[in-house]
C-alpha positions as CSV (number, residue, x, y, z in Angstrom):
1,M,-28.8,-3.9,-32.1
2,T,-29.9,-5.6,-29.0
3,E,-28.2,-4.7,-25.6
4,T,-27.4,-8.2,-23.7
5,I,-27.1,-8.7,-20.2
6,D,-23.4,-9.0,-20.4
7,E,-23.3,-5.4,-21.9
8,A,-24.2,-3.6,-18.5
9,P,-24.0,0.4,-19.0
10,R,-20.5,1.7,-17.1
11,S,-20.4,4.5,-15.5
12,A,-18.4,7.8,-16.6
13,V,-14.8,7.6,-15.2
14,P,-14.4,11.0,-13.1
15,R,-10.9,13.1,-13.8
16,H,-10.2,12.6,-10.7
17,F,-10.0,8.7,-10.5
18,W,-6.9,8.9,-12.8
19,I,-4.8,11.5,-9.9
20,V,-5.6,9.2,-7.3
21,A,-5.0,5.8,-9.4
22,I,-1.5,7.4,-10.6
23,V,-0.7,9.5,-7.5
24,S,-1.7,5.4,-5.5
25,L,0.8,3.9,-8.4
26,L,3.6,6.2,-7.6
27,W,3.1,6.3,-3.9
28,N,3.0,2.3,-4.0
29,A,5.9,2.1,-6.4
30,F,8.2,3.6,-4.0
31,G,7.1,1.0,-1.3
32,G,7.7,-1.9,-3.9
33,V,11.0,0.2,-4.2
34,D,11.9,0.5,-0.5
35,Y,11.1,-2.9,0.3
36,T,12.9,-4.6,-2.6
37,M,16.2,-2.8,-1.5
38,S,15.8,-3.7,1.8
39,H,16.1,-7.4,1.2
40,L,18.5,-7.1,-2.1
41,Q,21.2,-4.4,-0.3
42,G,20.1,-4.4,3.6
43,E,22.3,-2.4,5.6
44,A,23.6,-0.6,2.6
45,W,20.1,0.6,1.2
46,Y,19.2,1.5,5.1
47,R,22.5,3.9,5.3
48,Q,21.9,5.0,2.0
49,M,18.4,6.3,3.5
50,G,20.0,8.1,6.1
51,M,19.0,5.8,8.9
52,T,21.3,5.6,11.6
53,E,22.9,2.4,13.4
54,T,19.9,2.5,16.4
55,M,17.4,1.6,13.5
56,I,19.7,-0.2,11.4
57,A,19.4,-2.9,14.1
58,G,15.7,-2.1,14.5
59,I,14.9,-3.4,11.6
60,N,17.3,-6.0,11.8
61,A,15.4,-7.6,14.7
62,Y,12.3,-7.9,13.4
63,P,10.7,-11.3,14.0
64,T,9.9,-13.4,10.7
65,W,6.6,-12.4,11.0
66,M,7.2,-8.7,10.9
67,H,8.4,-9.3,7.3
68,A,5.3,-10.9,6.4
69,V,3.1,-8.3,7.4
70,W,5.3,-5.8,5.8
71,A,5.5,-7.8,2.6
72,I,1.2,-8.1,2.5
73,G,1.4,-4.4,3.3
74,V,3.8,-3.1,0.5
75,W,2.6,-5.7,-2.2
76,G,-0.9,-5.7,-0.9
77,S,-0.6,-2.1,-2.2
78,V,1.1,-2.3,-5.3
79,A,-1.4,-4.6,-6.6
80,G,-4.1,-2.6,-5.7
81,S,-2.8,0.6,-7.2
82,I,-2.7,-1.8,-10.6
83,L,-6.1,-3.1,-10.1
84,L,-7.1,0.0,-9.7
85,L,-5.6,1.5,-12.4
86,V,-7.2,-1.4,-14.7
87,R,-10.7,-0.6,-12.9
88,S,-11.0,-3.7,-11.0
89,R,-13.1,-3.6,-8.4
90,W,-10.4,-6.4,-6.6
91,A,-8.1,-3.3,-6.5
92,F,-10.7,-2.5,-3.0
93,H,-10.0,-5.9,-1.4
94,A,-6.4,-5.6,-2.5
95,F,-6.0,-2.6,-0.6
96,A,-8.1,-3.8,2.3
97,L,-5.6,-6.3,3.3
98,S,-2.8,-4.2,3.0
99,S,-4.3,-2.1,5.2
100,L,-4.4,-5.1,7.8
101,G,0.1,-5.1,7.0
102,A,0.0,-1.4,7.7
103,I,-1.7,-1.7,10.9
104,G,-0.1,-4.5,11.7
105,S,3.4,-2.8,11.2
106,L,2.1,0.3,12.9
107,I,1.4,-2.0,16.1
108,Y,4.4,-3.8,16.1
109,Q,6.2,-0.4,15.9
110,A,4.6,1.0,18.3
111,M,4.6,-1.8,21.0
112,N,8.9,-2.0,20.2
113,P,10.3,1.6,19.7
114,V,13.7,2.4,18.2
115,E,15.2,5.7,18.6
116,G,15.1,7.7,15.8
117,M,12.3,5.6,14.4
118,G,8.9,7.4,15.5
119,L,5.7,6.1,14.6
120,V,4.9,9.5,11.8
121,M,5.5,7.6,9.1
122,P,3.5,4.3,9.7
123,A,1.1,6.1,10.7
124,V,0.7,8.3,7.3
125,I,1.7,5.2,5.6
126,V,-2.0,3.5,7.6
127,A,-3.5,6.5,6.8
128,I,-3.3,6.4,3.3
129,V,-3.7,3.0,2.8
130,L,-6.8,3.2,4.4
131,F,-8.3,6.3,2.1
132,F,-6.7,4.4,-1.0
133,T,-9.5,1.2,0.3
134,W,-12.0,3.6,1.1
135,Y,-11.4,5.3,-2.7
136,A,-11.7,1.8,-4.2
137,Q,-14.7,1.1,-2.5
138,W,-16.3,4.2,-3.8
139,M,-15.5,3.7,-7.2
140,T,-16.8,0.1,-7.2
141,K,-20.0,1.5,-5.4
142,R,-20.3,3.8,-8.1
143,G,-19.9,1.7,-11.0
144,V,-16.4,2.9,-12.2
145,L,-14.5,-0.4,-11.1
146,R,-16.2,-3.2,-12.5
C-alpha cells in the first residue's frame, strides 16, 4: 500500500479535546438561545431572566452597531464550537472573530454603565472566548484540527 500526499498523518485526539469541545458547545449554545430569545421575545425574556426595568432599558438603548457586535460575538462562538467538534482548523478563526465581538461588547458596556449590570459577566465571557480561541489555535498547531 502506498501513501499519497493527501493522506498526511493525523495526530491522536487527546481526551481533553472532547471535553473542551462539548463544554464549548454547551456554553455557546446558551449564548445562542439567549441572543435569539432576546430578539424574539425582548422584554418578556429579560424579565424571565430576572432583569430589572433599568437593565431592560439599558439593553433597549443599545445602538444598532452594538447589536451587530453582540451577534458577531455570539454566532462566531457557536460556529467555533461546531467547527471545533468537527475538528476544523477554521474554529480558530470563528473564535477569533467572536473575541472581537465580545471585547467590543465589554468596551461598550464599560463606557455606558447600567445600574445592576456590572462588568463581571462580560469580562468572564471575554476570558472564556479568549480561552477557546487559544485552545483552537493550540489544537491546530498540534495537528488535531485540520
